[in-house]
mmCIF file as gemmi writes it, N, C-alpha and C atoms, coordinates in Angstrom:
data_model
loop_
_atom_site.group_PDB
_atom_site.id
_atom_site.type_symbol
_atom_site.label_atom_id
_atom_site.label_alt_id
_atom_site.label_comp_id
_atom_site.label_asym_id
_atom_site.label_entity_id
_atom_site.label_seq_id
_atom_site.pdbx_PDB_ins_code
_atom_site.Cartn_x
_atom_site.Cartn_y
_atom_site.Cartn_z
_atom_site.occupancy
_atom_site.B_iso_or_equiv
_atom_site.pdbx_formal_charge
_atom_site.auth_seq_id
_atom_site.auth_asym_id
_atom_site.pdbx_PDB_model_num
ATOM 1 N N . UNK Axp A 1 ? 1.496 -5.419 2.088 1 0 ? 1 A 1
ATOM 2 C CA . UNK Axp A 1 ? 0.107 -5.757 2.006 1 0 ? 1 A 1
ATOM 3 C C . UNK Axp A 1 ? -0.045 -7.278 1.963 1 0 ? 1 A 1
ATOM 4 N N . UNK Axp A 2 ? 0.483 -7.895 2.942 1 0 ? 2 A 1
ATOM 5 C CA . UNK Axp A 2 ? 0.454 -9.345 2.996 1 0 ? 2 A 1
ATOM 6 C C . UNK Axp A 2 ? -0.927 -9.864 3.365 1 0 ? 2 A 1
ATOM 7 N N . UNK Axp A 3 ? -1.838 -9.015 3.841 1 0 ? 3 A 1
ATOM 8 C CA . UNK Axp A 3 ? -3.217 -9.435 4.161 1 0 ? 3 A 1
ATOM 9 C C . UNK Axp A 3 ? -4.056 -9.472 2.899 1 0 ? 3 A 1
ATOM 10 N N . UNK Axp A 4 ? -3.446 -9.215 1.772 1 0 ? 4 A 1
ATOM 11 C CA . UNK Axp A 4 ? -4.146 -9.123 0.501 1 0 ? 4 A 1
ATOM 12 C C . UNK Axp A 4 ? -4.469 -10.546 0.024 1 0 ? 4 A 1
ATOM 13 N N . UNK Axp A 5 ? -5.681 -10.731 -0.544 1 0 ? 5 A 1
ATOM 14 C CA . UNK Axp A 5 ? -5.997 -12.052 -1.113 1 0 ? 5 A 1
ATOM 15 C C . UNK Axp A 5 ? -4.974 -12.416 -2.201 1 0 ? 5 A 1
ATOM 16 N N . UNK Axp A 6 ? -4.672 -13.704 -2.346 1 0 ? 6 A 1
ATOM 17 C CA . UNK Axp A 6 ? -3.666 -14.115 -3.328 1 0 ? 6 A 1
ATOM 18 C C . UNK Axp A 6 ? -3.947 -13.621 -4.741 1 0 ? 6 A 1
ATOM 19 N N . UNK Axp A 7 ? -5.201 -13.616 -5.16 1 0 ? 7 A 1
ATOM 20 C CA . UNK Axp A 7 ? -5.519 -13.148 -6.495 1 0 ? 7 A 1
ATOM 21 C C . UNK Axp A 7 ? -5.147 -11.665 -6.656 1 0 ? 7 A 1
ATOM 22 N N . UNK Axp A 8 ? -5.45 -10.877 -5.628 1 0 ? 8 A 1
ATOM 23 C CA . UNK Axp A 8 ? -5.126 -9.435 -5.678 1 0 ? 8 A 1
ATOM 24 C C . UNK Axp A 8 ? -3.636 -9.213 -5.644 1 0 ? 8 A 1
ATOM 25 N N . UNK Axp A 9 ? -2.931 -10.027 -4.874 1 0 ? 9 A 1
ATOM 26 C CA . UNK Axp A 9 ? -1.483 -9.898 -4.811 1 0 ? 9 A 1
ATOM 27 C C . UNK Axp A 9 ? -0.866 -10.208 -6.184 1 0 ? 9 A 1
ATOM 28 N N . UNK Axp A 10 ? -1.386 -11.218 -6.844 1 0 ? 10 A 1
ATOM 29 C CA . UNK Axp A 10 ? -0.917 -11.549 -8.186 1 0 ? 10 A 1
ATOM 30 C C . UNK Axp A 10 ? -1.135 -10.38 -9.157 1 0 ? 10 A 1
ATOM 31 N N . UNK Axp A 11 ? -2.302 -9.773 -9.075 1 0 ? 11 A 1
ATOM 32 C CA . UNK Axp A 11 ? -2.623 -8.617 -9.922 1 0 ? 11 A 1
ATOM 33 C C . UNK Axp A 11 ? -1.695 -7.452 -9.573 1 0 ? 11 A 1
ATOM 34 N N . UNK Axp A 12 ? -1.472 -7.214 -8.29 1 0 ? 12 A 1
ATOM 35 C CA . UNK Axp A 12 ? -0.597 -6.139 -7.836 1 0 ? 12 A 1
ATOM 36 C C . UNK Axp A 12 ? 0.802 -6.301 -8.418 1 0 ? 12 A 1
ATOM 37 N N . UNK Axp A 13 ? 1.316 -7.524 -8.354 1 0 ? 13 A 1
ATOM 38 C CA . UNK Axp A 13 ? 2.662 -7.78 -8.899 1 0 ? 13 A 1
ATOM 39 C C . UNK Axp A 13 ? 2.693 -7.557 -10.391 1 0 ? 13 A 1
ATOM 40 N N . UNK Axp A 14 ? 1.646 -7.932 -11.105 1 0 ? 14 A 1
ATOM 41 C CA . UNK Axp A 14 ? 1.545 -7.672 -12.521 1 0 ? 14 A 1
ATOM 42 C C . UNK Axp A 14 ? 1.51 -6.18 -12.81 1 0 ? 14 A 1
ATOM 43 N N . UNK Axp A 15 ? 0.725 -5.456 -12.028 1 0 ? 15 A 1
ATOM 44 C CA . UNK Axp A 15 ? 0.635 -4.015 -12.212 1 0 ? 15 A 1
ATOM 45 C C . UNK Axp A 15 ? 1.941 -3.301 -11.898 1 0 ? 15 A 1
ATOM 46 N N . UNK Axp A 16 ? 2.699 -3.837 -10.957 1 0 ? 16 A 1
ATOM 47 C CA . UNK Axp A 16 ? 4.027 -3.255 -10.663 1 0 ? 16 A 1
ATOM 48 C C . UNK Axp A 16 ? 4.922 -3.325 -11.897 1 0 ? 16 A 1
ATOM 49 N N . UNK Axp A 17 ? 4.741 -4.341 -12.707 1 0 ? 17 A 1
ATOM 50 C CA . UNK Axp A 17 ? 5.536 -4.508 -13.909 1 0 ? 17 A 1
ATOM 51 C C . UNK Axp A 17 ? 5.055 -3.622 -15.083 1 0 ? 17 A 1
ATOM 52 N N . UNK Axp A 18 ? 3.77 -3.34 -15.101 1 0 ? 18 A 1
ATOM 53 C CA . UNK Axp A 18 ? 3.222 -2.656 -16.279 1 0 ? 18 A 1
ATOM 54 C C . UNK Axp A 18 ? 2.754 -1.221 -16.051 1 0 ? 18 A 1
ATOM 55 N N . UNK Axp A 19 ? 2.625 -0.809 -14.798 1 0 ? 19 A 1
ATOM 56 C CA . UNK Axp A 19 ? 2.067 0.511 -14.491 1 0 ? 19 A 1
ATOM 57 C C . UNK Axp A 19 ? 2.985 1.272 -13.533 1 0 ? 19 A 1
ATOM 58 N N . UNK Axp A 20 ? 3.661 2.265 -14.085 1 0 ? 20 A 1
ATOM 59 C CA . UNK Axp A 20 ? 4.648 3.011 -13.271 1 0 ? 20 A 1
ATOM 60 C C . UNK Axp A 20 ? 4.002 3.694 -12.066 1 0 ? 20 A 1
ATOM 61 N N . UNK Axp A 21 ? 2.793 4.241 -12.254 1 0 ? 21 A 1
ATOM 62 C CA . UNK Axp A 21 ? 2.097 4.89 -11.143 1 0 ? 21 A 1
ATOM 63 C C . UNK Axp A 21 ? 1.794 3.899 -10.021 1 0 ? 21 A 1
ATOM 64 N N . UNK Axp A 22 ? 1.317 2.705 -10.428 1 0 ? 22 A 1
ATOM 65 C CA . UNK Axp A 22 ? 1.023 1.679 -9.43 1 0 ? 22 A 1
ATOM 66 C C . UNK Axp A 22 ? 2.286 1.243 -8.73 1 0 ? 22 A 1
ATOM 67 N N . UNK Axp A 23 ? 3.36 1.079 -9.466 1 0 ? 23 A 1
ATOM 68 C CA . UNK Axp A 23 ? 4.646 0.665 -8.87 1 0 ? 23 A 1
ATOM 69 C C . UNK Axp A 23 ? 5.083 1.704 -7.836 1 0 ? 23 A 1
ATOM 70 N N . UNK Axp A 24 ? 4.919 2.968 -8.149 1 0 ? 24 A 1
ATOM 71 C CA . UNK Axp A 24 ? 5.287 4.02 -7.211 1 0 ? 24 A 1
ATOM 72 C C . UNK Axp A 24 ? 4.418 3.957 -5.948 1 0 ? 24 A 1
ATOM 73 N N . UNK Axp A 25 ? 3.125 3.766 -6.111 1 0 ? 25 A 1
ATOM 74 C CA . UNK Axp A 25 ? 2.225 3.586 -4.959 1 0 ? 25 A 1
ATOM 75 C C . UNK Axp A 25 ? 2.627 2.382 -4.115 1 0 ? 25 A 1
ATOM 76 N N . UNK Axp A 26 ? 2.91 1.288 -4.781 1 0 ? 26 A 1
ATOM 77 C CA . UNK Axp A 26 ? 3.272 0.032 -4.086 1 0 ? 26 A 1
ATOM 78 C C . UNK Axp A 26 ? 4.575 0.229 -3.305 1 0 ? 26 A 1
ATOM 79 N N . UNK Axp A 27 ? 5.569 0.802 -3.95 1 0 ? 27 A 1
ATOM 80 C CA . UNK Axp A 27 ? 6.862 0.999 -3.281 1 0 ? 27 A 1
ATOM 81 C C . UNK Axp A 27 ? 6.738 1.942 -2.098 1 0 ? 27 A 1
ATOM 82 N N . UNK Axp A 28 ? 5.942 3.012 -2.255 1 0 ? 28 A 1
ATOM 83 C CA . UNK Axp A 28 ? 5.771 3.944 -1.165 1 0 ? 28 A 1
ATOM 84 C C . UNK Axp A 28 ? 5.032 3.269 -0.005 1 0 ? 28 A 1
ATOM 85 N N . UNK Axp A 29 ? 4.025 2.448 -0.308 1 0 ? 29 A 1
ATOM 86 C CA . UNK Axp A 29 ? 3.304 1.73 0.727 1 0 ? 29 A 1
ATOM 87 C C . UNK Axp A 29 ? 4.256 0.774 1.5 1 0 ? 29 A 1
ATOM 88 N N . UNK Axp A 30 ? 5.096 0.108 0.775 1 0 ? 30 A 1
ATOM 89 C CA . UNK Axp A 30 ? 6.034 -0.806 1.428 1 0 ? 30 A 1
ATOM 90 C C . UNK Axp A 30 ? 7.023 -0.036 2.312 1 0 ? 30 A 1
ATOM 91 N N . UNK Axp A 31 ? 7.487 1.11 1.843 1 0 ? 31 A 1
ATOM 92 C CA . UNK Axp A 31 ? 8.419 1.939 2.594 1 0 ? 31 A 1
ATOM 93 C C . UNK Axp A 31 ? 7.73 2.464 3.872 1 0 ? 31 A 1
ATOM 94 N N . UNK Axp A 32 ? 6.5 2.89 3.751 1 0 ? 32 A 1
ATOM 95 C CA . UNK Axp A 32 ? 5.747 3.383 4.944 1 0 ? 32 A 1
ATOM 96 C C . UNK Axp A 32 ? 5.534 2.248 5.927 1 0 ? 32 A 1
ATOM 97 N N . UNK Axp A 33 ? 5.222 1.09 5.426 1 0 ? 33 A 1
ATOM 98 C CA . UNK Axp A 33 ? 5.014 -0.086 6.281 1 0 ? 33 A 1
ATOM 99 C C . UNK Axp A 33 ? 6.297 -0.381 7.088 1 0 ? 33 A 1
ATOM 100 N N . UNK Axp A 34 ? 7.434 -0.331 6.433 1 0 ? 34 A 1
ATOM 101 C CA . UNK Axp A 34 ? 8.718 -0.605 7.104 1 0 ? 34 A 1
ATOM 102 C C . UNK Axp A 34 ? 9.046 0.476 8.113 1 0 ? 34 A 1
ATOM 103 N N . UNK Axp A 35 ? 8.836 1.718 7.779 1 0 ? 35 A 1
ATOM 104 C CA . UNK Axp A 35 ? 9.106 2.824 8.692 1 0 ? 35 A 1
ATOM 105 C C . UNK Axp A 35 ? 8.23 2.698 9.927 1 0 ? 35 A 1
ATOM 106 N N . UNK Axp A 36 ? 6.948 2.397 9.738 1 0 ? 36 A 1
ATOM 107 C CA . UNK Axp A 36 ? 6.044 2.219 10.855 1 0 ? 36 A 1
ATOM 108 C C . UNK Axp A 36 ? 6.479 1.047 11.726 1 0 ? 36 A 1
ATOM 109 N N . UNK Axp A 37 ? 6.873 -0.015 11.1 1 0 ? 37 A 1
ATOM 110 C CA . UNK Axp A 37 ? 7.325 -1.212 11.854 1 0 ? 37 A 1
ATOM 111 C C . UNK Axp A 37 ? 8.5 -0.847 12.75 1 0 ? 37 A 1
ATOM 112 N N . UNK Axp A 38 ? 9.47 -0.112 12.195 1 0 ? 38 A 1
ATOM 113 C CA . UNK Axp A 38 ? 10.641 0.277 12.992 1 0 ? 38 A 1
ATOM 114 C C . UNK Axp A 38 ? 10.246 1.187 14.15 1 0 ? 38 A 1
ATOM 115 N N . UNK Axp A 39 ? 9.377 2.138 13.9 1 0 ? 39 A 1
ATOM 116 C CA . UNK Axp A 39 ? 8.941 3.039 14.975 1 0 ? 39 A 1
ATOM 117 C C . UNK Axp A 39 ? 8.183 2.27 16.054 1 0 ? 39 A 1
ATOM 118 N N . UNK Axp A 40 ? 7.325 1.346 15.656 1 0 ? 40 A 1
ATOM 119 C CA . UNK Axp A 40 ? 6.491 0.649 16.613 1 0 ? 40 A 1
ATOM 120 C C . UNK Axp A 40 ? 7.251 -0.418 17.366 1 0 ? 40 A 1
ATOM 121 N N . UNK Axp A 41 ? 8.457 -0.734 16.931 1 0 ? 41 A 1
ATOM 122 C CA . UNK Axp A 41 ? 9.314 -1.673 17.692 1 0 ? 41 A 1
ATOM 123 C C . UNK Axp A 41 ? 9.885 -1.035 18.924 1 0 ? 41 A 1
ATOM 124 N N . UNK Axp A 42 ? 9.946 0.277 18.931 1 0 ? 42 A 1
ATOM 125 C CA . UNK Axp A 42 ? 10.514 0.998 20.078 1 0 ? 42 A 1
ATOM 126 C C . UNK Axp A 42 ? 9.638 0.785 21.32 1 0 ? 42 A 1
ATOM 127 N N . UNK Axp A 43 ? 10.266 0.716 22.474 1 0 ? 43 A 1
ATOM 128 C CA . UNK Axp A 43 ? 9.506 0.517 23.687 1 0 ? 43 A 1
ATOM 129 C C . UNK Axp A 43 ? 8.739 1.785 24.058 1 0 ? 43 A 1
ATOM 130 N N . UNK Axp A 44 ? 9.3 2.939 23.748 1 0 ? 44 A 1
ATOM 131 C CA . UNK Axp A 44 ? 8.635 4.214 24.011 1 0 ? 44 A 1
ATOM 132 C C . UNK Axp A 44 ? 8.877 5.141 22.833 1 0 ? 44 A 1
ATOM 133 N N . UNK Axp A 45 ? 7.838 5.916 22.544 1 0 ? 45 A 1
ATOM 134 C CA . UNK Axp A 45 ? 7.94 6.904 21.491 1 0 ? 45 A 1
ATOM 135 C C . UNK Axp A 45 ? 7.846 8.316 22.109 1 0 ? 45 A 1
ATOM 136 N N . UNK Axp A 46 ? 8.606 9.222 21.527 1 0 ? 46 A 1
ATOM 137 C CA . UNK Axp A 46 ? 8.486 10.619 21.91 1 0 ? 46 A 1
ATOM 138 C C . UNK Axp A 46 ? 7.153 11.142 21.36 1 0 ? 46 A 1
ATOM 139 N N . UNK Axp A 47 ? 6.721 12.279 21.806 1 0 ? 47 A 1
ATOM 140 C CA . UNK Axp A 47 ? 5.491 12.852 21.271 1 0 ? 47 A 1
ATOM 141 C C . UNK Axp A 47 ? 5.614 13.143 19.767 1 0 ? 47 A 1
ATOM 142 N N . UNK Axp A 48 ? 6.82 13.524 19.358 1 0 ? 48 A 1
ATOM 143 C CA . UNK Axp A 48 ? 7.038 13.771 17.913 1 0 ? 48 A 1
ATOM 144 C C . UNK Axp A 48 ? 6.908 12.454 17.137 1 0 ? 48 A 1
ATOM 145 N N . UNK Axp A 49 ? 7.457 11.377 17.698 1 0 ? 49 A 1
ATOM 146 C CA . UNK Axp A 49 ? 7.372 10.077 17.025 1 0 ? 49 A 1
ATOM 147 C C . UNK Axp A 49 ? 5.939 9.583 16.979 1 0 ? 49 A 1
ATOM 148 N N . UNK Axp A 50 ? 5.178 9.812 18.058 1 0 ? 50 A 1
ATOM 149 C CA . UNK Axp A 50 ? 3.781 9.423 18.048 1 0 ? 50 A 1
ATOM 150 C C . UNK Axp A 50 ? 2.997 10.189 16.97 1 0 ? 50 A 1
ATOM 151 N N . UNK Axp A 51 ? 3.286 11.457 16.839 1 0 ? 51 A 1
ATOM 152 C CA . UNK Axp A 51 ? 2.643 12.263 15.759 1 0 ? 51 A 1
ATOM 153 C C . UNK Axp A 51 ? 3.042 11.75 14.4 1 0 ? 51 A 1
ATOM 154 N N . UNK Axp A 52 ? 4.311 11.386 14.25 1 0 ? 52 A 1
ATOM 155 C CA . UNK Axp A 52 ? 4.826 10.838 13.003 1 0 ? 52 A 1
ATOM 156 C C . UNK Axp A 52 ? 4.125 9.509 12.661 1 0 ? 52 A 1
ATOM 157 N N . UNK Axp A 53 ? 3.932 8.658 13.655 1 0 ? 53 A 1
ATOM 158 C CA . UNK Axp A 53 ? 3.238 7.379 13.465 1 0 ? 53 A 1
ATOM 159 C C . UNK Axp A 53 ? 1.832 7.633 12.938 1 0 ? 53 A 1
ATOM 160 N N . UNK Axp A 54 ? 1.106 8.58 13.544 1 0 ? 54 A 1
ATOM 161 C CA . UNK Axp A 54 ? -0.258 8.885 13.091 1 0 ? 54 A 1
ATOM 162 C C . UNK Axp A 54 ? -0.258 9.375 11.653 1 0 ? 54 A 1
ATOM 163 N N . UNK Axp A 55 ? 0.71 10.241 11.324 1 0 ? 55 A 1
ATOM 164 C CA . UNK Axp A 55 ? 0.814 10.797 9.963 1 0 ? 55 A 1
ATOM 165 C C . UNK Axp A 55 ? 1.096 9.674 8.957 1 0 ? 55 A 1
ATOM 166 N N . UNK Axp A 56 ? 2.048 8.818 9.324 1 0 ? 56 A 1
ATOM 167 C CA . UNK Axp A 56 ? 2.432 7.71 8.434 1 0 ? 56 A 1
ATOM 168 C C . UNK Axp A 56 ? 1.299 6.729 8.227 1 0 ? 56 A 1
ATOM 169 N N . UNK Axp A 57 ? 0.554 6.455 9.308 1 0 ? 57 A 1
ATOM 170 C CA . UNK Axp A 57 ? -0.584 5.534 9.19 1 0 ? 57 A 1
ATOM 171 C C . UNK Axp A 57 ? -1.619 6.073 8.242 1 0 ? 57 A 1
ATOM 172 N N . UNK Axp A 58 ? -1.877 7.37 8.315 1 0 ? 58 A 1
ATOM 173 C CA . UNK Axp A 58 ? -2.839 7.999 7.437 1 0 ? 58 A 1
ATOM 174 C C . UNK Axp A 58 ? -2.363 7.921 5.977 1 0 ? 58 A 1
ATOM 175 N N . UNK Axp A 59 ? -1.087 8.247 5.759 1 0 ? 59 A 1
ATOM 176 C CA . UNK Axp A 59 ? -0.516 8.145 4.406 1 0 ? 59 A 1
ATOM 177 C C . UNK Axp A 59 ? -0.598 6.736 3.876 1 0 ? 59 A 1
ATOM 178 N N . UNK Axp A 60 ? -0.32 5.758 4.743 1 0 ? 60 A 1
ATOM 179 C CA . UNK Axp A 60 ? -0.365 4.359 4.325 1 0 ? 60 A 1
ATOM 180 C C . UNK Axp A 60 ? -1.791 3.95 3.965 1 0 ? 60 A 1
ATOM 181 N N . UNK Axp A 61 ? -2.768 4.399 4.756 1 0 ? 61 A 1
ATOM 182 C CA . UNK Axp A 61 ? -4.175 4.065 4.467 1 0 ? 61 A 1
ATOM 183 C C . UNK Axp A 61 ? -4.632 4.662 3.155 1 0 ? 61 A 1
ATOM 184 N N . UNK Axp A 62 ? -4.241 5.904 2.903 1 0 ? 62 A 1
ATOM 185 C CA . UNK Axp A 62 ? -4.61 6.564 1.645 1 0 ? 62 A 1
ATOM 186 C C . UNK Axp A 62 ? -4.002 5.798 0.472 1 0 ? 62 A 1
ATOM 187 N N . UNK Axp A 63 ? -2.735 5.4 0.619 1 0 ? 63 A 1
ATOM 188 C CA . UNK Axp A 63 ? -2.089 4.621 -0.436 1 0 ? 63 A 1
ATOM 189 C C . UNK Axp A 63 ? -2.732 3.278 -0.629 1 0 ? 63 A 1
ATOM 190 N N . UNK Axp A 64 ? -3.096 2.633 0.453 1 0 ? 64 A 1
ATOM 191 C CA . UNK Axp A 64 ? -3.751 1.318 0.383 1 0 ? 64 A 1
ATOM 192 C C . UNK Axp A 64 ? -5.073 1.423 -0.386 1 0 ? 64 A 1
ATOM 193 N N . UNK Axp A 65 ? -5.836 2.497 -0.109 1 0 ? 65 A 1
ATOM 194 C CA . UNK Axp A 65 ? -7.087 2.718 -0.828 1 0 ? 65 A 1
ATOM 195 C C . UNK Axp A 65 ? -6.854 2.908 -2.317 1 0 ? 65 A 1
ATOM 196 N N . UNK Axp A 66 ? -5.813 3.658 -2.654 1 0 ? 66 A 1
ATOM 197 C CA . UNK Axp A 66 ? -5.494 3.887 -4.085 1 0 ? 66 A 1
ATOM 198 C C . UNK Axp A 66 ? -5.084 2.58 -4.755 1 0 ? 66 A 1
ATOM 199 N N . UNK Axp A 67 ? -4.307 1.78 -4.072 1 0 ? 67 A 1
ATOM 200 C CA . UNK Axp A 67 ? -3.884 0.473 -4.588 1 0 ? 67 A 1
ATOM 201 C C . UNK Axp A 67 ? -5.104 -0.398 -4.816 1 0 ? 67 A 1
ATOM 202 N N . UNK Axp A 68 ? -5.986 -0.467 -3.817 1 0 ? 68 A 1
ATOM 203 C CA . UNK Axp A 68 ? -7.2 -1.285 -3.929 1 0 ? 68 A 1
ATOM 204 C C . UNK Axp A 68 ? -8.078 -0.836 -5.104 1 0 ? 68 A 1
ATOM 205 N N . UNK Axp A 69 ? -8.17 0.477 -5.284 1 0 ? 69 A 1
ATOM 206 C CA . UNK Axp A 69 ? -8.964 1.018 -6.395 1 0 ? 69 A 1
ATOM 207 C C . UNK Axp A 69 ? -8.36 0.613 -7.737 1 0 ? 69 A 1
ATOM 208 N N . UNK Axp A 70 ? -7.042 0.705 -7.862 1 0 ? 70 A 1
ATOM 209 C CA . UNK Axp A 70 ? -6.412 0.329 -9.131 1 0 ? 70 A 1
ATOM 210 C C . UNK Axp A 70 ? -6.596 -1.162 -9.395 1 0 ? 70 A 1
ATOM 211 N N . UNK Axp A 71 ? -6.516 -2.008 -8.358 1 0 ? 71 A 1
ATOM 212 C CA . UNK Axp A 71 ? -6.712 -3.431 -8.536 1 0 ? 71 A 1
ATOM 213 C C . UNK Axp A 71 ? -8.186 -3.706 -8.96 1 0 ? 71 A 1
ATOM 214 N N . UNK Axp A 72 ? -9.126 -3.025 -8.319 1 0 ? 72 A 1
ATOM 215 C CA . UNK Axp A 72 ? -10.531 -3.169 -8.672 1 0 ? 72 A 1
ATOM 216 C C . UNK Axp A 72 ? -10.791 -2.742 -10.111 1 0 ? 72 A 1
ATOM 217 N N . UNK Axp A 73 ? -10.17 -1.631 -10.542 1 0 ? 73 A 1
ATOM 218 C CA . UNK Axp A 73 ? -10.336 -1.172 -11.923 1 0 ? 73 A 1
ATOM 219 C C . UNK Axp A 73 ? -9.719 -2.173 -12.898 1 0 ? 73 A 1
ATOM 220 N N . UNK Axp A 74 ? -8.608 -2.757 -12.525 1 0 ? 74 A 1
ATOM 221 C CA . UNK Axp A 74 ? -7.971 -3.773 -13.371 1 0 ? 74 A 1
ATOM 222 C C . UNK Axp A 74 ? -8.941 -4.964 -13.541 1 0 ? 74 A 1
ATOM 223 N N . UNK Axp A 75 ? -9.512 -5.42 -12.443 1 0 ? 75 A 1
ATOM 224 C CA . UNK Axp A 75 ? -10.439 -6.55 -12.5 1 0 ? 75 A 1
ATOM 225 C C . UNK Axp A 75 ? -11.639 -6.231 -13.399 1 0 ? 75 A 1
ATOM 226 N N . UNK Axp A 76 ? -12.16 -4.997 -13.279 1 0 ? 76 A 1
ATOM 227 C CA . UNK Axp A 76 ? -13.281 -4.591 -14.122 1 0 ? 76 A 1
ATOM 228 C C . UNK Axp A 76 ? -12.867 -4.579 -15.611 1 0 ? 76 A 1
ATOM 229 N N . UNK Axp A 77 ? -11.693 -4.065 -15.871 1 0 ? 77 A 1
ATOM 230 C CA . UNK Axp A 77 ? -11.236 -3.963 -17.279 1 0 ? 77 A 1
ATOM 231 C C . UNK Axp A 77 ? -11.026 -5.359 -17.871 1 0 ? 77 A 1
ATOM 232 N N . UNK Axp A 78 ? -10.525 -6.283 -17.068 1 0 ? 78 A 1
ATOM 233 C CA . UNK Axp A 78 ? -10.266 -7.619 -17.558 1 0 ? 78 A 1
ATOM 234 C C . UNK Axp A 78 ? -11.571 -8.374 -17.784 1 0 ? 78 A 1
ATOM 235 N N . UNK Axp A 79 ? -12.566 -8.153 -16.931 1 0 ? 79 A 1
ATOM 236 C CA . UNK Axp A 79 ? -13.802 -8.892 -17.025 1 0 ? 79 A 1
ATOM 237 C C . UNK Axp A 79 ? -14.841 -8.205 -17.948 1 0 ? 79 A 1
ATOM 238 N N . UNK Axp A 80 ? -14.536 -7.003 -18.393 1 0 ? 80 A 1
ATOM 239 C CA . UNK Axp A 80 ? -15.51 -6.272 -19.226 1 0 ? 80 A 1
ATOM 240 C C . UNK Axp A 80 ? -15.625 -6.926 -20.592 1 0 ? 80 A 1
ATOM 241 N N . UNK Axp A 81 ? -16.856 -7.041 -21.092 1 0 ? 81 A 1
ATOM 242 C CA . UNK Axp A 81 ? -17.021 -7.585 -22.445 1 0 ? 81 A 1
ATOM 243 C C . UNK Axp A 81 ? -16.43 -6.654 -23.493 1 0 ? 81 A 1
ATOM 244 N N . UNK Axp A 82 ? -15.938 -7.267 -24.547 1 0 ? 82 A 1
ATOM 245 C CA . UNK Axp A 82 ? -15.273 -6.491 -25.612 1 0 ? 82 A 1
ATOM 246 C C . UNK Axp A 82 ? -16.252 -6.144 -26.681 1 0 ? 82 A 1
């Protein structure tokens, strides 16, 4: 998630240290990103690989949404009056 704003990346790295569920989401997202990168480097994909790419992209998007939601919730919690 290198397209992430620096502030959000900082929060994500903090959450990786303090939130096991977030860490699992983050690690899975990174693994999906790497798998997709390797598949997309190929000059040609089989129909099975094309289907796999679509499935992985969807999983990655769902994970990205969950990560963004956790970061947004963190920001709300930090800025909420006590």
